[in-house]
C-alpha positions as CSV (number, residue, x, y, z in Angstrom):
1,M,0.0,0.0,0.0
2,K,1.4,3.4,-1.0
3,R,2.8,5.7,1.7
4,S,0.8,8.5,0.3
5,T,-2.4,6.7,1.2
6,Y,-1.4,6.5,4.8
7,L,-0.4,10.2,4.8
8,I,-3.8,11.1,3.3
9,L,-5.6,9.1,6.0
10,F,-3.4,10.7,8.7
11,G,-4.1,14.2,7.3
12,L,-7.9,13.6,7.0
13,A,-8.1,12.2,10.6
14,L,-6.1,15.2,11.8
15,L,-8.5,17.5,10.1
16,V,-11.6,15.8,11.5
17,G,-10.0,15.7,15.0
18,A,-9.0,19.3,14.9
19,G,-12.6,20.2,14.0
20,V,-13.9,18.3,17.0
21,V,-11.2,19.9,19.2
22,A,-12.4,23.3,18.2
23,L,-15.9,22.4,19.5
24,Q,-14.7,21.1,22.9
25,P,-13.6,24.1,25.0
26,H,-13.4,22.0,28.2
27,P,-13.1,18.4,29.2
28,G,-16.7,17.2,29.3
29,Y,-16.7,14.5,32.0
30,M,-14.8,13.4,35.1
31,D,-12.3,11.0,33.5
32,A,-11.1,13.6,31.0
33,Q,-11.0,16.3,33.7
34,Y,-9.0,14.1,36.0
35,Y,-6.3,13.3,33.4
36,Y,-6.2,17.0,32.3
37,A,-5.9,18.2,35.9
38,G,-3.1,15.7,36.5
39,A,-1.2,17.0,33.5
40,L,-1.6,20.6,34.6
41,R,-0.2,19.8,38.0
42,L,2.8,18.0,36.5
43,A,3.4,21.0,34.1
44,A,3.3,23.3,37.2
45,G,6.0,21.3,38.9
46,Q,3.6,19.8,41.6
47,G,4.4,16.2,40.6
48,F,2.0,13.3,40.9
49,T,-0.2,15.0,43.5
50,E,-3.9,16.0,43.5
51,P,-5.8,18.5,45.7
52,Y,-9.1,16.5,45.3
53,V,-10.5,13.1,46.0
54,W,-12.9,11.4,43.6
55,N,-13.3,8.1,45.6
56,Y,-12.2,6.9,49.0
57,L,-11.2,3.3,48.1
58,G,-7.6,4.0,48.7
59,D,-8.3,5.8,52.0
60,L,-5.2,8.0,51.6
61,G,-5.7,10.9,54.0
62,E,-5.2,14.6,53.8
63,L,-4.9,16.8,50.7
64,P,-3.0,17.1,48.5
65,Q,-2.6,13.3,48.1
66,P,-0.7,11.1,45.7
67,S,-2.3,11.1,42.3
68,H,-3.3,8.4,39.9
69,G,-4.0,5.9,42.6
70,Y,-6.9,4.5,40.7
71,W,-6.7,5.8,37.2
72,M,-3.3,5.3,35.5
73,P,-0.9,8.1,34.4
74,L,-0.2,7.7,30.7
75,T,-3.0,10.0,29.4
76,S,-1.8,12.7,31.8
77,L,1.8,12.2,30.5
78,V,0.7,12.5,26.9
79,A,-1.3,15.7,27.7
80,L,1.8,17.0,29.6
81,L,3.8,16.7,26.4
82,G,1.5,19.1,24.6
83,L,1.6,21.5,27.6
84,K,5.4,21.6,27.4
85,L,5.6,21.9,23.7
86,A,3.1,24.7,23.2
87,P,2.9,26.8,26.4
88,F,1.8,29.7,24.2
89,L,-1.6,28.0,23.4
90,A,-4.6,27.9,25.7
91,A,-3.9,25.1,28.2
92,F,-6.6,22.7,27.2
93,T,-5.8,23.1,23.5
94,A,-2.1,22.5,24.2
95,A,-2.9,19.4,26.3
96,R,-4.6,17.8,23.3
97,I,-1.7,18.1,20.9
98,G,-0.4,14.7,21.7
99,I,-4.0,13.3,22.0
100,L,-4.8,14.6,18.5
101,L,-1.7,13.1,17.0
102,V,-2.5,9.8,18.6
103,M,-6.0,10.0,17.2
104,A,-4.7,10.8,13.7
105,L,-2.4,7.8,13.7
106,I,-5.2,5.3,14.3
107,A,-6.6,5.6,10.8
108,P,-3.4,4.7,8.9
109,L,-2.5,2.0,11.4
110,T,-6.0,0.5,11.0
111,A,-5.5,0.6,7.2
112,A,-2.1,-1.0,7.6
113,L,-3.6,-3.8,9.8
114,T,-6.3,-4.5,7.2
115,F,-3.8,-4.6,4.4
116,Q,-1.6,-6.9,6.5
117,L,-4.6,-9.3,6.9
118,N,-5.6,-9.6,3.3
119,K,-3.3,-7.5,1.0
120,R,-6.3,-5.6,-0.4
121,R,-5.6,-1.8,-0.8
122,D,-9.3,-0.9,-1.5
123,L,-10.4,-2.7,1.7
124,A,-7.6,-1.1,3.7
125,L,-8.7,2.3,2.5
126,I,-12.3,1.7,3.6
127,A,-11.2,0.5,7.0
128,G,-8.9,3.6,7.4
129,L,-11.8,5.9,6.5
130,L,-14.1,4.1,9.0
131,A,-11.4,4.8,11.6
132,V,-11.3,8.5,10.7
133,F,-15.0,8.7,11.3
134,S,-15.0,6.5,14.4
135,G,-18.6,6.5,15.3
136,L,-19.6,7.0,18.9
137,Y,-15.9,7.0,19.9
138,L,-15.1,10.2,17.9
139,P,-15.8,12.9,20.6
140,F,-13.9,10.9,23.2
141,L,-10.8,10.5,21.0
142,T,-10.1,14.3,21.0
143,T,-10.3,15.0,24.7
144,T,-7.9,14.0,27.5
145,D,-8.9,10.4,27.9
146,A,-7.3,7.0,27.1
147,F,-9.6,6.0,24.2
148,G,-7.2,7.0,21.5
149,I,-4.2,5.7,23.2
150,Y,-5.8,2.4,23.7
151,M,-6.8,2.2,20.0
152,L,-3.3,3.1,18.9
153,L,-1.8,0.5,21.2
154,G,-4.2,-2.1,20.0
155,A,-3.4,-1.5,16.3
156,G,0.3,-1.6,17.1
157,F,-0.1,-4.8,19.1
158,F,-1.8,-6.7,16.2
159,L,0.5,-5.3,13.6
160,L,3.5,-6.4,15.6
161,L,2.2,-10.0,15.8
162,G,2.6,-10.2,12.0
163,R,1.2,-12.6,9.5
164,D,1.0,-16.3,10.2
165,D,4.2,-17.0,8.1
166,V,6.2,-14.5,10.1
167,F,4.3,-14.6,13.4
168,L,6.5,-12.8,16.0
169,K,9.4,-13.4,13.7
170,S,12.1,-12.0,15.9
171,N,13.0,-11.5,19.6
172,W,12.7,-7.7,19.0
173,H,9.0,-8.2,18.1
174,V,8.5,-10.2,21.3
175,L,10.2,-7.5,23.3
176,G,8.1,-4.9,21.7
177,L,5.0,-6.9,22.5
178,G,5.9,-6.8,26.2
179,A,6.5,-3.1,26.0
180,L,3.1,-2.5,24.4
181,A,1.6,-4.6,27.2
182,G,3.3,-2.3,29.7
183,L,1.9,0.8,27.9
184,F,-1.6,-0.7,28.0
185,H,-1.2,-1.1,31.8
186,L,0.2,2.4,32.1
187,A,-2.9,3.7,30.3
188,R,-5.6,1.8,32.3
189,A,-5.6,-0.4,35.4
190,D,-7.2,-3.2,33.4
191,G,-4.5,-2.9,30.8
192,G,-2.6,-5.5,32.8
193,L,-4.7,-8.1,31.0
194,W,-2.6,-7.4,27.9
195,L,0.4,-8.9,29.6
196,G,-1.6,-12.1,29.7
197,V,-2.6,-11.7,26.1
198,A,1.1,-11.1,25.1
199,L,2.1,-14.3,27.0
200,A,-0.7,-16.1,25.2
201,A,0.7,-15.1,21.9
202,I,4.1,-16.5,22.9
203,A,2.3,-19.8,23.9
204,L,0.5,-19.9,20.6
205,K,3.8,-19.5,18.7
206,W,5.3,-22.3,20.8
207,L,2.4,-24.6,20.1
208,V,2.7,-24.3,16.3
209,S,6.5,-24.0,16.1
210,E,8.7,-26.8,14.8
211,G,11.6,-28.5,16.6
212,G,12.1,-30.9,19.5
213,R,10.6,-30.5,22.9
214,G,13.8,-28.9,24.3
215,A,14.0,-26.3,21.6
216,K,10.3,-25.5,21.9
217,F,10.6,-25.1,25.7
218,R,13.6,-22.8,25.3
219,Q,11.6,-20.8,22.8
220,L,8.7,-20.5,25.2
221,L,11.0,-19.6,28.1
222,V,12.9,-17.0,26.1
223,G,9.8,-15.5,24.7
224,S,8.1,-15.2,28.1
225,V,11.2,-13.6,29.6
226,L,11.4,-11.1,26.8
227,V,7.8,-10.2,27.2
228,G,8.4,-9.7,30.9
229,V,11.4,-7.5,30.2
230,G,9.6,-5.3,27.8
231,Y,6.7,-4.9,30.2
232,G,9.0,-4.2,33.1
233,V,11.0,-1.5,31.3
234,V,7.7,0.4,30.7
235,M,5.8,-0.4,33.9
236,G,8.7,-0.9,36.3
237,P,9.3,2.8,37.2
238,W,5.6,3.3,38.0
239,L,5.4,0.1,40.1
240,L,8.4,1.4,42.0
241,R,6.7,4.7,42.5
242,N,3.7,2.9,43.9
243,L,5.9,0.9,46.2
244,N,7.6,4.0,47.5
245,V,4.4,6.0,47.9
246,F,1.8,3.4,48.9
247,G,4.0,0.5,50.1
248,T,2.5,-1.8,47.4
249,L,3.3,-2.3,43.7
250,L,-0.3,-1.6,42.8
251,A,-2.1,1.4,44.3
252,P,-4.3,0.5,47.3
253,G,-8.0,0.4,47.1
254,G,-8.5,-1.1,43.7
255,S,-9.2,-4.5,45.1
256,R,-12.1,-3.0,47.1
257,A,-14.0,-2.3,43.9
258,L,-14.5,-6.1,43.6
259,W,-17.0,-6.0,46.5
260,V,-19.3,-3.2,45.6
261,L,-23.0,-4.0,45.4
262,N,-24.0,-1.1,43.1
263,Y,-22.1,1.6,41.1
264,D,-22.6,4.3,43.8
265,E,-20.6,2.2,46.3
266,L,-17.4,3.1,44.4
267,F,-17.8,6.3,46.4
268,I,-18.6,4.7,49.7
269,Y,-17.2,6.0,53.0
270,P,-15.7,4.6,55.1
271,P,-14.3,2.2,52.5
272,E,-13.7,-0.6,55.0
273,R,-17.4,-1.5,54.6
274,L,-16.5,-3.1,51.2
275,T,-15.6,-6.7,52.1
276,M,-16.0,-10.1,50.5
277,A,-18.1,-11.3,53.4
278,R,-20.6,-8.5,53.0
279,W,-20.7,-9.0,49.2
280,W,-21.3,-12.7,49.6
281,E,-24.0,-12.1,52.2
282,S,-26.0,-10.1,49.7
283,G,-27.0,-13.4,48.2
284,L,-26.2,-15.3,45.0
285,G,-29.3,-14.0,43.3
286,V,-28.1,-10.3,43.7
287,I,-24.6,-11.2,42.6
288,L,-25.8,-13.1,39.4
289,A,-28.5,-10.5,38.6
290,A,-25.8,-7.7,38.5
291,R,-23.7,-9.7,36.1
292,W,-26.6,-10.5,33.9
293,E,-27.5,-6.9,33.6
294,A,-23.9,-6.0,32.9
295,F,-23.8,-8.7,30.2
296,K,-26.9,-7.2,28.5
297,V,-25.4,-3.7,28.6
298,N,-22.0,-4.8,27.4
299,F,-23.4,-6.9,24.6
300,G,-25.2,-3.8,23.5
301,T,-21.9,-1.9,23.6
302,L,-20.3,-4.5,21.4
303,I,-23.1,-4.1,18.8
304,G,-23.9,-0.4,19.0
305,V,-20.6,1.2,19.8
306,E,-17.8,-1.1,18.8
307,G,-19.8,-2.5,15.9
308,Y,-21.3,0.8,14.8
309,V,-24.7,-1.2,14.7
310,F,-24.5,-1.7,10.9
311,L,-21.0,-3.1,11.0
312,F,-21.6,-5.8,13.5
313,P,-22.9,-8.6,11.2
314,L,-20.0,-7.8,8.8
315,L,-17.3,-8.1,11.5
316,L,-18.8,-11.4,12.6
317,A,-18.5,-12.6,9.0
318,G,-15.0,-11.3,8.7
319,A,-14.0,-13.0,11.9
320,W,-15.3,-16.3,10.7
321,V,-13.5,-15.9,7.3
322,E,-10.2,-15.1,9.1
323,R,-10.8,-17.5,12.0
324,T,-7.5,-19.4,11.4
325,D,-5.4,-16.3,11.4
326,R,-3.4,-16.1,14.7
327,R,-4.0,-12.3,15.0
328,V,-7.7,-12.9,14.9
329,Q,-7.4,-15.7,17.5
330,I,-5.4,-13.6,19.8
331,G,-7.9,-10.7,19.2
332,A,-10.8,-13.0,20.2
333,L,-8.9,-14.0,23.3
334,A,-8.2,-10.4,24.2
335,Y,-11.8,-9.3,23.7
336,G,-13.2,-12.3,25.5
337,L,-11.0,-11.5,28.5
338,T,-11.9,-7.9,28.5
339,F,-15.6,-8.7,28.1
340,A,-15.5,-11.2,30.9
341,V,-13.7,-8.9,33.3
342,M,-16.0,-6.0,32.7
343,T,-19.1,-8.3,33.0
344,L,-18.2,-10.8,35.8
345,V,-15.5,-9.1,37.9
346,F,-16.5,-5.4,37.6
347,P,-20.1,-5.5,36.4
348,Y,-21.1,-2.1,37.7
349,S,-18.2,-0.1,36.3
350,G,-18.0,-2.3,33.3
351,G,-21.6,-1.7,32.4
352,R,-21.1,2.1,33.0
353,G,-18.4,2.5,30.5
354,G,-15.6,0.1,31.4
355,L,-16.1,-2.0,28.3
356,F,-16.6,1.1,26.2
357,H,-13.1,2.2,27.4
358,S,-11.3,-1.1,27.4
359,G,-12.8,-2.5,24.2
360,A,-11.3,0.5,22.3
361,A,-8.1,-1.5,22.0
362,L,-9.8,-4.0,19.7
363,Q,-11.4,-1.4,17.4
364,P,-8.8,-1.4,14.7
365,L,-9.0,-5.1,14.4
366,L,-12.8,-5.1,14.4
367,L,-12.9,-2.5,11.6
368,A,-10.5,-4.6,9.6
369,L,-12.7,-7.7,10.0
370,A,-15.8,-5.7,9.1
371,V,-14.5,-4.7,5.7
372,I,-13.2,-8.2,5.1
373,G,-16.7,-9.4,6.0
374,L,-18.2,-6.9,3.6
375,D,-16.0,-8.1,0.7
376,H,-16.9,-11.7,1.3
377,A,-20.6,-10.9,1.5
378,L,-20.4,-9.0,-1.8
379,G,-18.6,-11.8,-3.4
380,W,-21.3,-14.2,-2.3
381,M,-24.0,-11.9,-3.7
382,G,-22.0,-11.7,-6.9
383,Q,-22.2,-15.4,-7.3
384,K,-25.8,-15.7,-6.3
385,R,-27.3,-12.6,-7.9
386,G,-24.8,-11.7,-10.6
387,W,-23.8,-8.4,-9.0
388,N,-20.8,-6.4,-10.3
389,V,-18.7,-7.0,-7.2
390,R,-16.2,-4.2,-8.0
391,Q,-18.9,-1.7,-8.4
392,A,-20.8,-2.9,-5.4
393,R,-17.7,-2.7,-3.3
394,V,-17.4,1.0,-4.1
395,V,-21.1,1.7,-3.5
396,F,-21.3,-0.2,-0.2
397,G,-17.9,0.8,1.1
398,S,-18.8,4.5,0.5
399,A,-22.1,4.0,2.2
400,L,-20.5,2.5,5.3
401,V,-18.1,5.5,5.5
402,V,-21.0,7.9,5.1
403,F,-23.0,6.1,7.8
404,A,-19.9,6.2,10.1
405,A,-19.5,9.9,9.5
406,A,-23.2,10.6,10.3
407,L,-22.9,8.5,13.5
408,S,-19.8,10.4,14.4
409,G,-21.5,13.8,13.9
410,Y,-24.4,12.7,16.0
411,A,-22.1,11.7,18.8
412,V,-20.2,15.0,18.7
413,V,-23.4,17.1,18.7
414,N,-25.5,15.2,21.1
415,Q,-23.3,13.4,23.6
416,V,-20.4,15.7,24.6
417,L,-20.8,19.3,23.5
418,P,-23.6,20.1,26.0
419,E,-21.5,18.7,28.9
420,C,-18.5,20.8,28.0
421,T,-20.3,24.1,28.5
422,E,-23.0,23.4,31.1
423,M,-20.8,21.8,33.7
424,Q,-18.1,24.5,33.5
425,G,-20.7,27.3,33.8
426,S,-22.5,25.6,36.8
427,Y,-19.3,25.2,38.8
428,Q,-18.3,28.8,38.3
429,D,-21.7,29.9,39.5
430,F,-21.3,27.7,42.6
431,E,-17.9,29.2,43.3
432,A,-19.3,32.7,43.1
433,A,-22.0,31.7,45.6
434,L,-19.4,30.2,48.0
435,I,-17.3,33.3,47.9
436,E,-20.4,35.3,48.7
437,F,-21.2,33.0,51.6
438,G,-17.7,33.7,53.0
439,A,-15.6,30.8,51.7
440,G,-11.9,31.4,51.8
441,P,-9.5,30.2,49.1
442,E,-8.2,27.4,51.2
443,D,-11.7,26.0,52.2
444,V,-12.4,22.5,50.8
445,V,-15.8,21.8,49.2
446,I,-17.7,18.5,48.9
447,V,-19.1,18.1,45.4
448,N,-20.2,15.5,42.9
449,N,-17.2,15.9,40.6
450,P,-14.1,17.1,42.4
451,P,-11.6,17.1,39.5
452,G,-14.1,19.1,37.4
453,Y,-14.7,21.6,40.2
454,Y,-11.0,22.0,40.8
455,L,-10.4,22.7,37.1
456,A,-13.2,25.3,36.9
457,T,-12.4,27.1,40.1
458,G,-9.0,26.1,41.5
459,R,-10.6,25.0,44.8
460,S,-9.7,21.8,46.5
461,A,-12.7,19.4,46.6
462,I,-13.7,15.9,47.7
463,V,-16.5,13.8,46.4
464,I,-19.9,13.4,48.0
465,P,-19.7,10.0,49.8
466,Y,-22.1,7.1,49.4
467,G,-23.2,7.1,53.0
468,S,-25.3,8.8,55.7
469,P,-25.3,12.4,56.8
470,E,-23.2,11.2,59.8
471,D,-20.6,9.6,57.5
472,L,-20.4,12.9,55.5
473,L,-19.7,14.8,58.7
474,E,-16.9,12.4,59.7
475,L,-15.5,12.8,56.2
476,A,-15.6,16.6,56.4
477,E,-13.7,16.5,59.7
478,R,-11.0,14.3,58.2
479,Y,-10.5,16.4,55.1
480,H,-11.3,19.8,56.8
481,A,-14.1,20.4,54.4
482,E,-16.3,23.4,55.0
483,Y,-19.0,23.4,52.3
484,L,-21.3,20.9,50.7
485,I,-22.9,21.4,47.2
486,L,-25.8,19.0,46.4
487,E,-26.7,19.1,42.8
488,I,-29.0,16.1,42.8
489,P,-30.5,13.8,45.5
490,Q,-27.5,11.7,46.5
491,P,-28.0,8.1,47.9
492,G,-28.2,8.4,51.7
493,L,-28.5,12.2,51.6
494,E,-31.8,12.6,49.8
495,E,-33.5,14.5,52.6
496,L,-30.8,17.2,52.5
497,Y,-31.8,17.8,48.9
498,T,-35.5,17.3,48.9
499,D,-36.1,19.1,52.3
500,P,-33.3,21.7,52.5
501,G,-32.8,23.4,55.8
502,D,-30.6,23.6,58.9
503,R,-29.8,20.3,60.7
504,E,-27.3,19.2,63.2
505,G,-23.9,19.7,61.6
506,Y,-25.5,21.4,58.5
507,A,-26.2,25.1,58.1
508,Y,-28.3,25.7,55.0
509,L,-27.0,28.7,53.0
510,G,-29.2,28.7,49.9
511,E,-29.6,27.4,46.4
512,V,-27.9,28.1,43.1
513,G,-30.0,26.9,40.2
514,M,-31.1,23.4,41.2
515,A,-28.3,22.9,43.7
516,H,-28.4,23.4,47.5
517,I,-25.4,24.7,49.4
518,Y,-24.6,23.9,53.1
519,R,-21.9,25.0,55.5
520,V,-20.7,21.8,57.2
521,D,-19.8,21.9,60.9
522,A,-18.3,18.5,61.8
523,E,-17.5,19.5,65.4
């Protein structure tokens, strides 16, 4: 495939991404705000610290506290690169320079993967254009989140595996596979799964390799060690940082998320309530029902988001056609593991966007399989109905790209843009009210979205806990929080919202829009 085709895809993706960037004046949701705030603090020389708390699973103590104890740091580091390279730009624009370049690389790499799978330039071009107009993913690829990074790493992972006749043909490829697994983990906590996927690729190579038992065992051992070395080079510094800061290789608190009984319990306080015994005592019916609900939601994500709805039957057909290809087999394993973890292990966060995030790594491969499925479907119709397959390929391929562009436009207009403006304006209104009520610059506020509030106002904030009014008072005392902003009826705190007024420990100050503001007296 010509280099110029890859450059055109890169340029087109860059143009589309820049257009979306221009429409996103602020990060539109907590994840993107968290990563962006982390990058700003790194750029300001404040290191991996954060003056806000968005969950209490790690139970870390006073502010500021160590950052990226639950979400991983790679997105913040990519955003930091832009902040350092272009300090003359508006901060959020600069922070997305690296993000935008990552997004633009996805399309040519998707085309390259498609071409590597079947050596068809026309199909590779269609797949690359589908990656340019990336459906419901598009508005999330241009903000400070890990979606684009995950897609790029996924494309690189499957390209590095290579064709069956040169599958992981050198030790450098194996080492690179381990490094990519490390980058996956540095991007997302569940990215550690890709270390297992990389080792599975080594095992597959060992199973089909020639030679005696001793030679095959040495190949398996060397391959596994090289994967581990590549992973360790990337993740080792971060693991050592965790060991130095938290006393453990992995940040504390993540394991507590295993025992939540609903999504809101991710914000529970005190976190010691989350135990395996409590989880098991909830009953097998409750446990299984949650996983069944997560399965339904996640299967809908597979069809509607990752399959663009109209691509899903085609990608199934393509996967069947290419079922003997080792890249497809490894991809099926990777997606199966991701789906299982986000359904069975973390059903609440998985169903609330976890699979949407983690499944992005498979998107380049899924698009490649979809266009291969389209080609075989058209070939079948050519035999059965006498279609002109070449002409049909142009017509249907163009239609798929148009549909993807329309879906992408819908996502930009309806999903993210309202959040970008409304949330920022509300927080600034709340801050103006707090100052009027007498809040000083050092006073800590309890809000629904602490990273977002910090970005909008510069004020330290902690998240409203899942708990009782008494739990909130205990929390306020611990973090020296002075004010509470209730935007909606929070679980356990409904009465404070529906019947606002003074109570023991709570002095009602007034309302701003639909929000109620209290001064909190924990003494």
